[in-house]
C-alpha positions in Angstrom: 84.4 243.8 107.7 86.0 244.1 111.1 87.9 241.3 112.9 85.0 240.3 115.1 82.6 239.9 112.2 85.2 237.9 110.3 85.7 235.5 113.2 82.0 235.2 113.7 81.4 234.4 110.0 84.1 231.7 110.0 82.9 230.1 113.3 79.2 230.1 112.3 80.1 228.3 109.0 81.7 225.5 111.1 79.0 224.7 113.5 75.5 223.3 113.1 73.6 225.6 115.4 74.9 229.0 114.3 72.5 230.8 116.5 74.3 229.6 119.6 77.6 231.2 118.6 78.6 234.4 120.4 81.6 236.4 119.4 82.6 239.6 121.3 85.6 241.9 121.5 87.1 242.8 124.8 89.5 245.5 125.7 93.1 244.5 126.3 95.7 246.1 128.5 97.9 246.6 125.4 96.5 249.1 122.9 98.0 247.1 120.0 96.1 243.9 120.9 92.6 242.8 120.0 91.1 240.2 122.3 88.2 238.2 120.8 86.1 235.8 122.9 84.2 233.0 121.1 81.4 231.2 123.0 79.9 228.0 121.5 77.9 225.2 122.9 79.9 222.3 124.3 78.6 220.0 121.6 80.2 222.2 118.9 83.5 222.8 120.7 85.3 219.9 118.9 84.4 221.3 115.5 85.7 224.7 116.3 89.0 223.5 117.9 89.7 220.6 115.5 92.1 217.8 115.8 95.1 219.0 117.9 93.8 222.6 117.6 94.4 222.8 113.9 91.1 224.4 113.0 91.2 227.2 115.7 94.9 227.9 114.8 93.9 228.3 111.1 91.1 230.7 112.1 93.6 232.6 114.2 96.0 232.8 111.2 93.3 234.1 108.9 92.0 236.7 111.3 95.6 237.8 112.1 96.3 238.2 108.4 93.2 240.4 108.1 94.5 242.5 111.0 97.8 243.0 109.3 96.0 244.4 106.2 93.6 246.5 108.3 95.1 248.0 111.5 98.2 245.9 112.2 97.2 244.8 115.7 97.9 241.5 117.4 94.8 239.3 117.6 94.1 236.8 120.4 91.1 234.5 120.1 89.9 232.5 123.0 87.3 229.8 122.7 85.0 228.7 125.5 81.8 226.6 125.8 78.7 227.0 127.8 
């Protein structure tokens, strides 16, 4: 399972409308960095971010740990709503 699939799996388990979740990987200027963009509906944003950002930070930690085991790249996850 790659990092985008892992991120998508975690986010979809958090939200009610999992069909509205979009997770994509974008190229970064640095070859050792993976940039992942998560789009969720504005109603689901609070569930993904969590109180004081604890949920999204936990997701970042899990995906970063998976990266260290896989290809040892820095992972940046951005969350936005539509």
